[in-house]
N, C-alpha and C positions, 0 to 999 in steps of 0.2 A: 548408555545416553537415553535423556528422556528430552524429546522436543514436543513443543506445542504449536499447534497450526491455527492460527485466528482468522476466520472469514469475517472480517469488520464490517459493519454497516452502521448508519448514523444512529439507529434505534436498536434497543437491547434483543427485541423480536426477531429481527433479522439477522442476528449476529450469533455464531457458532464458534466454538473451540474444542479442539480434540487433542488429548495427549497421548503420545506414540512413544513407547520404550523400545529402543532398537536393541538387539541382541546380535550374536554372532550366527545365529539361526533365523533371523528375521525381525520383524516388527509385530507389535502387540498394541492393540489400541487399548490403553488404560482406562479412559475417560472421553466421554462426549458430553457437551452442553450444547443444547440448542436453545436460542433464547437468552445467551448469556449477557449479563450485566457487567458493569465495570469490576465489580468485586472478582468476578470469576476470570476476567481478562488480566486483572492485576496478579492474580493467583497464579494464573498460567505463565505469564512473563517471569515471575519471582521464582516459581519452582523449577522452571524447564533449563536444561543447559543451552538451547536455543529455542526462541519463540518467533515463528514467521508470521507477519501481519501482512493480509493481502489488502493492503491500503497504503498509498503514497505517506512517506514519513515527513515530506517537507513541500514547500513549493518553489517553483524556479526562482532562482536570483534575480534573474532581469524583471521577472513579474513582480517580487517584492519591491525593487528598485523602482520600477515603473509606478506602482500603487503609492510608495512614500514620497516620490518627487510630486505625483499628482495631489496628493494630499497637502503638502507643503505649498502648493502654487509654484513649484520650480521646475515644471514638466516642460522640456525643449520639445517643441512640436517634431514629430517623427515625418520623416521626408516620404514615407508612404503609409497613411492612413487606413488604407483599406486592403492591402496586400496580405495574403494568407500566409506568406513565408514570415513576414513580421510579425504578425500576430502570432505565429507558431512559435517563435523565438521567445515570446513573453508566456506561452501557455505550457510548452513542453520542457520537462528536465532532460538532462542528459540521459537519464535511465530511460526516459520515455522514448527518446531519439532511438536509442539502441535496441529496446525492445520492439519498438514498431518495424525496425528492419528486420529483426528477427521473425516475429509471427506474422507480418504483413497484415495485419488486421486494426480495425479502428482501435483507439485508446481513449480512454476517458482523460481529460486534464484537469489535474487539481486545481488549476487556477481558473478554468473556463467551463467547470461542468458540474454535476451533482455530487460527483464524488469528493467535492470540497466539504460538504457535510459531514462525510466520513471522516476526513483528513482533519478536521477541528476536533472531532472527538479523540481521534488518535494521538494529536498534538497534547491533548488535555491528560490522555492516558500515560504518555512517555513523560510529562511534567510530574505527575504523581509518582511514577517509578523512579524518576530521578531525586525527588524529595525523600522517598523511602530508601535511599541509598544504592540503588540498583544503577549500574554502569548503562548509561544510554549514548550510543553513538550511532547517528542516522545514516552513517556509511557502512555498518555491518560488524563494526569492531566490538560491540557489546552482545548482550543476550539476544536483544530485538533484531530482526532483521525484516526488511522489505520484502515481499515476495509476489511474483506474477505466476500464477500457476497455469496460465494458458502458454506462457513462455517456457516453462520448466517442462511440461508434457510436450511440447514440440522439440525441445533440446532431448528428451528421452525417446524420441521415435514416435508418439502418439500423435494421430491426425485429430484435428478439432473440426466440427462442423456445427452450424446452428440450425436448431431445429425449432419446431412449431412453440410457441408460448414462451421465447426468449430464453430457453434452456439450451445447453450446451451438452451435445453428445461427444465423448472421447471414444474414437474407433482404434 
């Protein structure tokens, strides 16, 4: 089985992709591209049996509905304009709620944080994959799946701690 892991960023310079071949005896890194452009990412998603992208694959439905209603001038005034819980219902997807409960660390919101720039790039990549005939199912049924490396590491029993310079150490 061939998997691709994509650490997606808004710009090519900070994007990386790794192809890993899984065998009965272990895993072998077949290729690693640092500074990966869209062509490498599309090749990864097209050639792998599964491709994990470290990026939200969509926006929360309540957020989308909120923005559309605001855009059309049809937004009903919320009863609590400043409450954190109300904003979180717009900013977090179900995936984010579950992941936050698991790792107990702050998450980036695709609706209200800089990760939205990366998600925009991801949405364009998914559209290109679909145009090329690749099955794109944002729920994980296609080749591409959304991944949370920190949550995966925690589930596998690794401990994560923040270190200087914004880097993360896995212990």
